[in-house]
Kinemage of the C-alpha trace (Angstrom):
@kinemage 1
@onewidth
@group {chain A} dominant
@subgroup {mainchain}
@vectorlist {calphas} color= white
{ca met a 1} P 102.886 22.822 64.285
{ca thr a 2} L 103.912 19.280 65.109
{ca ser a 3} L 107.138 18.038 66.694
{ca tyr a 4} L 109.021 15.450 64.650
{ca tyr a 5} L 111.752 12.939 65.418
{ca val a 6} L 113.911 10.680 63.278
{ca asn a 7} L 114.879 7.161 64.272
{ca lys a 8} L 118.652 6.950 64.705
{ca leu a 9} L 118.516 3.235 63.899
{ca ala a 10} L 118.002 2.419 60.250
{ca gln a 11} L 115.610 -0.268 59.109
{ca glu a 12} L 117.006 -3.292 57.245
{ca asn a 13} L 116.710 -1.392 53.945
{ca gly a 14} L 118.662 1.598 55.307
{ca asp a 15} L 115.698 3.955 55.851
{ca his a 16} L 115.549 6.206 58.914
{ca glu a 17} L 111.893 6.820 59.730
{ca val a 18} L 110.481 10.230 60.626
{ca his a 19} L 107.775 10.224 63.325
{ca glu a 20} L 105.336 12.726 64.785
{ca ser a 21} L 105.764 13.197 68.534
{ca glu a 22} L 102.454 11.447 69.333
{ca cys a 23} L 103.142 8.378 67.172
{ca ser a 24} L 102.511 5.057 68.887
{ca tyr a 25} L 105.510 3.661 66.963
{ca met a 26} L 107.934 6.297 68.257
{ca pro a 27} L 111.441 4.888 68.821
{ca ala a 28} L 112.800 4.710 72.371
{ca ala a 29} L 114.224 7.984 73.708
{ca gly a 30} L 117.815 6.854 73.151
{ca asn a 31} L 117.103 5.881 69.541
{ca arg a 32} L 115.567 9.111 68.273
{ca phe a 33} L 116.769 12.570 67.335
{ca tyr a 34} L 114.551 15.652 67.676
{ca leu a 35} L 114.144 17.410 64.332
{ca gly a 36} L 111.994 20.347 65.410
{ca glu a 37} L 108.454 21.611 64.819
{ca phe a 38} L 107.041 21.664 61.303
{ca ser a 39} L 103.692 22.253 59.654
{ca ser a 40} L 104.049 18.988 57.688
{ca cys a 41} L 106.279 15.949 57.452
{ca gln a 42} L 107.918 17.426 54.321
{ca gly a 43} L 109.831 19.942 56.421
{ca ala a 44} L 110.809 17.220 58.871
{ca leu a 45} L 112.143 15.040 56.051
{ca trp a 46} L 114.213 17.930 54.737
{ca glu a 47} L 115.705 18.415 58.203
{ca ala a 48} L 116.327 14.672 58.668
{ca arg a 49} L 118.233 14.556 55.363
{ca lys a 50} L 120.836 16.858 56.883
{ca arg a 51} L 121.688 13.953 59.176
{ca tyr a 52} L 120.828 10.851 57.110
{ca ser a 53} L 120.778 10.359 53.343
{ca gln a 54} L 117.966 7.799 53.342
{ca val a 55} L 114.804 8.903 55.189
{ca lys a 56} L 111.057 8.367 54.864
{ca gly a 57} L 107.895 9.043 56.813
{ca cys a 58} L 106.445 6.543 59.254
{ca tyr a 59} L 103.628 4.474 57.755
{ca his a 60} L 101.460 5.124 60.823
{ca cys a 61} L 101.906 8.853 61.489
{ca ser a 62} L 103.559 10.410 58.418
{ca arg a 63} L 102.159 8.297 55.603
{ca glu a 64} L 102.121 11.225 53.158
{ca cys a 65} L 105.938 11.202 53.326
{ca leu a 66} L 106.505 7.515 52.697
{ca thr a 67} L 108.025 8.031 49.254
{ca ser a 68} L 109.146 11.670 49.446
């Protein structure tokens, strides 16, 4: 299981990125929300959508969820 976070700050296009806990592009502590532990980024995206309508995976750590 991997811990996932979502960036509270949207990108210019409105996306909130989902990151694995060990991602080198993890947002600062004050700019992220802990989503929980999941076996894949798909579960993390589902959880993030409870908070934000527009979410995607980080290109660097959750690439398989870029367009999910």
